[in-house]
C-alpha positions in Angstrom: 0.1 0.2 0.2 2.8 2.5 1.1 4.7 1.7 -2.3 1.2 1.9 -4.6 0.8 5.5 -2.9 4.7 6.5 -3.4 4.1 5.5 -7.3 0.8 7.5 -7.2 2.2 10.6 -5.6 5.6 10.1 -8.1 3.4 9.8 -11.1 1.0 13.1 -10.0 4.3 15.1 -9.7 5.5 14.2 -13.0 2.2 14.9 -14.3 2.2 18.5 -12.6 5.5 18.9 -14.2 4.7 18.0 -17.7 1.6 19.7 -17.8 1.9 23.5 -18.5 -0.2 26.1 -19.8 1.9 26.5 -22.6 0.3 23.2 -24.0 -3.4 25.0 -23.6 -4.2 26.7 -26.6 -6.7 28.8 -25.2 -4.1 30.3 -22.8 -1.1 30.5 -25.0 -1.9 29.7 -28.5 -2.2 32.7 -31.3 -5.7 33.3 -30.5 -5.6 36.6 -32.6 -5.4 34.8 -36.0 -9.0 34.1 -36.4 -8.4 34.5 -40.1 -5.3 33.5 -42.0 -3.9 35.3 -44.6 -1.6 32.6 -46.1 0.3 35.7 -48.2 1.2 37.3 -44.9 4.8 36.1 -43.6 3.7 36.5 -39.9 0.6 34.1 -40.6 2.7 31.5 -42.0 5.1 31.7 -39.4 2.7 31.6 -36.7 0.7 28.6 -38.1 3.9 26.6 -38.8 5.1 27.2 -35.3 1.7 26.1 -33.7 1.9 22.8 -35.7 5.0 22.0 -34.0 3.7 22.9 -30.8 0.8 20.3 -31.8 3.4 17.4 -31.9 5.1 18.5 -28.6 1.8 18.3 -27.2 0.6 15.3 -28.9 3.7 13.5 -27.2 2.8 14.9 -23.6 -0.7 13.7 -24.2 0.7 9.8 -24.9 2.8 10.2 -21.9 0.1 11.3 -19.6 -2.4 9.2 -20.8 -4.6 12.6 -21.9 -7.2 10.8 -24.5 -10.4 11.9 -25.7 -11.8 15.5 -24.3 -8.8 15.3 -21.9 -6.2 15.9 -24.9 -4.6 19.3 -25.0 -3.0 18.7 -28.6 -6.0 18.9 -31.1 -6.7 22.8 -30.8 -3.2 23.3 -31.7 -4.0 22.4 -35.5 -7.9 22.5 -35.6 -7.8 26.0 -34.8 -6.3 26.5 -38.2 -8.6 23.9 -40.0 -6.0 21.4 -40.0 -6.7 17.7 -39.7 -4.2 15.1 -37.9 -3.3 12.6 -40.9 -0.6 10.6 -39.1 1.5 10.4 -36.2 5.1 9.6 -36.8 6.2 7.2 -34.0 10.0 6.6 -33.0 10.5 2.8 -32.9 13.2 2.9 -30.2 10.9 4.4 -27.7 7.6 4.5 -29.4 7.7 8.2 -28.8 5.6 10.6 -31.0 8.2 12.9 -32.7 6.4 14.2 -35.7 2.9 14.7 -37.3 1.3 14.9 -40.9 -1.3 17.5 -41.0 -3.8 18.0 -43.9 -5.3 21.4 -44.5 -9.4 21.1 -44.7 -10.9 24.5 -44.7 -14.5 24.8 -43.7 -17.1 25.4 -46.6 -18.0 28.6 -44.7 -14.3 30.2 -45.1 -14.4 29.7 -48.9 -14.4 33.3 -49.3 -11.2 33.8 -47.6 -8.2 33.3 -49.8 -6.2 29.9 -49.4 -3.7 30.9 -51.9 -0.4 30.0 -50.6 -1.6 27.8 -48.1 -0.2 24.2 -48.1 -2.2 20.8 -48.5 0.1 19.2 -45.9 2.3 20.0 -43.4 5.1 17.6 -41.9 6.2 18.8 -38.5 8.9 17.8 -36.0 9.2 18.6 -32.3 12.6 18.9 -30.5 13.6 17.4 -27.2 11.2 17.2 -24.5 13.2 17.5 -21.2 11.1 15.7 -18.8 9.3 12.2 -19.5 10.1 9.0 -20.9 10.9 10.5 -24.2 14.1 12.3 -22.8 16.7 9.6 -23.1 16.3 8.8 -27.0 16.2 12.5 -27.6 19.2 13.4 -25.7 20.9 10.6 -27.9 19.6 11.9 -31.0 20.8 15.3 -29.9 24.4 14.0 -29.5 24.4 12.2 -32.8 23.2 15.5 -34.4 26.5 17.1 -33.0 28.5 13.9 -34.4 26.9 14.4 -37.8 25.4 11.0 -37.3 21.7 11.8 -37.6 20.9 10.4 -40.9 21.7 7.0 -39.5 19.2 6.8 -37.0 15.6 5.2 -37.3 13.9 8.3 -36.4 15.3 10.2 -39.5 14.8 7.1 -41.6 10.8 7.1 -40.7 10.8 10.7 -40.9 12.5 11.0 -44.6 10.0 8.1 -45.8 7.3 9.8 -44.6 8.3 12.8 -46.3 8.9 10.7 -49.7 5.8 9.3 -49.6 4.1 12.5 -49.3 5.9 14.2 -52.1 4.9 11.4 -54.3 1.5 11.2 -53.5 0.8 15.1 -53.3 3.6 17.1 -55.1 6.3 19.2 -53.6 4.5 22.5 -54.0 1.7 21.1 -51.7 3.9 20.3 -48.8 5.3 22.3 -45.8 8.4 20.9 -43.7 8.3 22.5 -40.2 10.2 21.7 -36.9 11.8 23.3 -33.9 15.2 22.6 -32.4 16.0 18.8 -32.7 12.8 18.6 -34.9 14.1 21.3 -37.2 17.3 19.5 -37.7 15.4 16.4 -39.2 13.1 18.8 -41.3 16.4 20.6 -42.3 18.2 17.0 -43.3 14.9 16.0 -45.0 15.0 19.1 -47.2 18.6 18.9 -48.0 17.9 15.2 -49.0 15.0 16.1 -51.5 17.1 19.4 -52.7 19.8 17.3 -53.6 17.4 15.2 -56.2 15.7 18.8 -57.3 12.8 18.6 -55.1 12.5 21.6 -53.1 10.2 22.1 -50.0 9.0 25.2 -48.3 10.6 24.7 -45.0 10.4 26.4 -41.4 13.3 25.8 -39.3 12.9 27.2 -35.6 15.8 27.7 -33.6 17.7 25.0 -35.8 21.0 24.0 -33.8 24.3 25.2 -35.3 27.2 23.1 -33.9 30.0 26.0 -33.0 31.6 27.8 -30.3 29.4 30.4 -29.2 31.7 33.1 -31.2 28.0 35.2 -31.6 27.8 35.9 -27.8 31.0 37.8 -28.2 30.1 41.6 -27.5 33.6 43.1 -29.6 32.6 43.3 -33.0 36.1 43.2 -33.9 37.4 40.6 -32.0 34.4 38.5 -33.4 35.2 39.1 -36.8 38.9 38.3 -36.4 38.1 35.0 -34.8 35.7 34.2 -37.7 38.1 35.2 -40.3 41.1 33.5 -38.7 38.5 30.4 -38.9 37.8 30.8 -42.4 41.4 30.7 -43.5 42.2 27.7 -41.3 39.0 25.7 -42.7 39.6 26.8 -46.3 43.2 25.9 -45.8 42.6 22.3 -44.5 39.5 22.0 -47.1 42.2 22.3 -49.9 44.9 20.0 -48.0 42.5 17.3 -47.6 40.2 17.5 -50.3 42.0 19.6 -53.1 42.3 17.1 -55.6 38.7 15.6 -55.2 36.9 18.4 -55.5 33.8 18.6 -57.8 32.6 20.6 -60.9 30.0 23.2 -60.1 27.3 21.2 -61.7 27.9 18.4 -59.6 29.0 19.7 -56.3 26.6 18.9 -53.8 26.7 22.5 -52.0 25.9 24.4 -55.5 23.1 22.1 -56.3 21.9 22.7 -52.9 21.8 26.4 -53.2 18.7 26.9 -55.0 16.6 25.6 -51.8 15.9 28.5 -49.5 14.5 27.3 -46.2 13.3 29.8 -43.6 15.5 29.9 -40.6 14.2 31.3 -37.4 16.4 32.2 -34.9 17.1 34.4 -31.8 20.7 35.8 -30.7 20.2 35.1 -26.9 19.8 31.4 -27.9 23.3 29.9 -28.0 22.0 26.7 -30.1 21.1 28.7 -33.0 22.6 32.1 -32.8 25.6 31.2 -34.4 23.4 31.1 -38.1 23.5 35.0 -37.5 27.3 35.2 -37.7 27.3 32.3 -40.3 25.7 34.1 -43.0 27.1 37.9 -42.1 30.3 36.7 -42.4 29.9 35.1 -45.6 28.7 38.7 -47.0 31.7 40.3 -45.2 34.2 38.0 -46.9 32.8 38.8 -50.1 33.1 42.6 -49.8 36.6 42.1 -49.0 37.5 40.2 -52.1 37.8 37.0 -49.9 34.7 35.7 -51.2 36.9 32.2 -53.0 38.1 31.3 -49.6 34.9 31.7 -47.6 33.2 29.5 -50.3 35.6 26.6 -49.3 35.1 27.3 -45.4 31.3 27.7 -45.5 30.5 24.3 -46.4 33.0 22.5 -44.2 33.7 22.3 -40.6 37.2 21.9 -39.1 36.0 19.0 -36.9 34.8 17.4 -39.4 38.0 17.8 -41.8 40.1 16.6 -39.0 37.5 13.5 -38.5 37.9 12.7 -42.1 34.5 13.0 -42.8 34.3 13.7 -46.6 31.2 11.9 -47.8 29.0 14.8 -46.2 29.2 18.2 -45.7 27.9 19.0 -41.8 24.3 19.2 -41.7 23.9 22.5 -40.0 26.0 24.2 -42.9 23.4 25.8 -45.5 24.3 27.6 -48.7 21.1 29.7 -49.0 18.5 30.7 -46.3 15.6 33.4 -45.5 17.0 34.4 -42.3 14.7 35.8 -39.6 15.9 37.1 -36.5 14.1 37.7 -33.3 15.8 41.1 -32.0 13.0 41.2 -29.0 14.1 41.1 -25.6 14.5 37.7 -23.9 14.5 37.4 -20.5 16.3 34.0 -20.5 17.5 31.2 -22.6 14.5 29.1 -22.2 12.3 31.8 -23.9 14.8 32.4 -26.6 14.8 28.9 -27.2 11.0 28.2 -27.2 8.6 27.9 -29.7 6.1 30.0 -28.4 8.1 33.0 -29.3 7.1 32.6 -32.8 3.5 33.5 -33.1 3.7 36.7 -30.6 2.3 39.5 -32.6 4.4 42.6 -32.8 7.9 40.8 -32.8 11.1 43.2 -33.5 12.2 41.0 -36.4 15.0 41.4 -38.7 14.7 39.3 -42.3 17.4 38.9 -44.9 17.6 36.7 -47.8 21.0 35.1 -48.2 21.6 33.3 -51.7 24.8 31.4 -52.3 26.1 31.7 -55.7 
C-alpha cells in the first residue's frame, strides 16, 4: 500500500511538471489569428510554429495518458482548419516525434483566399526534457553534434514519410516544419530532397548550429577576427584534405543545394541557434573584402569534420542559402529565447534577410 501510494504520488508529480499552461491553446496559442492570410509571413510563421507545438503536446498527451476530451493537442491544429493525418512514432521508444497534417478548410471559409496555403504540413518536435522520451531525444541530440543524425531510425521514418507525401501530393503542396532537434530533422529531410531537385517550403525554428558560441562575443572586431581566422584555417584544411577531390560546379552538392531556400528563425539570445546570424553575415563580409573564394571553401566545411575525415557529406547545419529571420525582441532567459512560443507572438521585432549562395 505504501509503495502504491509512493508510485501514485510520483506519477502525479511528473504530471504536474509536464502539464503547463503553454500546452493549452486557449491560454498560450495565437488566438489573434482568427483569419489566416496565407500570403502574410507572420501568419505563415505562426501557423507553422503552432503545428510544431501540436507535436510536442501530442507526445505529452501520450505520456500522461490524456485521451479524448482530456487531450490538449487537437486545438493546436484544428484552430487553423487542419486535421491530423498521421503520427510519426520513433520505433526505439514509441514516442511521437512528428505529425502529418492535412489542411481542410470549412466550406464557410471559402470566401477567404487560401492561395499560398499548404495542402499538407509535416512537423517535427524537438527535445522534451521531462518524461520518458528524454533519453532517446538526448541520444539524437548527441548524434546531431557528431553529424550522425542521418543514420538513425527516427530520421529514416521521417524521410520515408516525406518521400511518400511528395510522391502522393507533389512538392508544391507540402511544408516542412520543425523546432530545435525537430528542425534538424526537417533540415536534413529538406536537404536530402533538394539534392534530387525537389525543393520543399521549410520553416526551421531555432535550428541547432554546432560551433563555439562566437556570436556571444560583444566586441565586433574580435568576433570578426576570430571568424576570419577560422575561415582561413578551414579553407586551408579543405584544400589540403580534399583539394584533388573537388567536384565541378554542376556536380557539387553544395551548389546544387543552393537553390533551396529554407526559412530559418533564430534568436540571438539562444546559443543553440544564434551562430546562424554570424555564419551568414560573415560570408557577406568576406565577399565584400574580396575573400569570397576562401569563404566558399570554408562555409561548406567544419574543422571538426575535416579532422575526423568525414569527406562524404558536409555538416548537417551548414546551408548555402536561407531566408533568415532574427528575433530582436528582448528575451528574459535562454528558455524563452529557445522556445517555440515566441514565434507566434504579434508585433515581434524581427530582422529578415535573404542569403543566396552564388
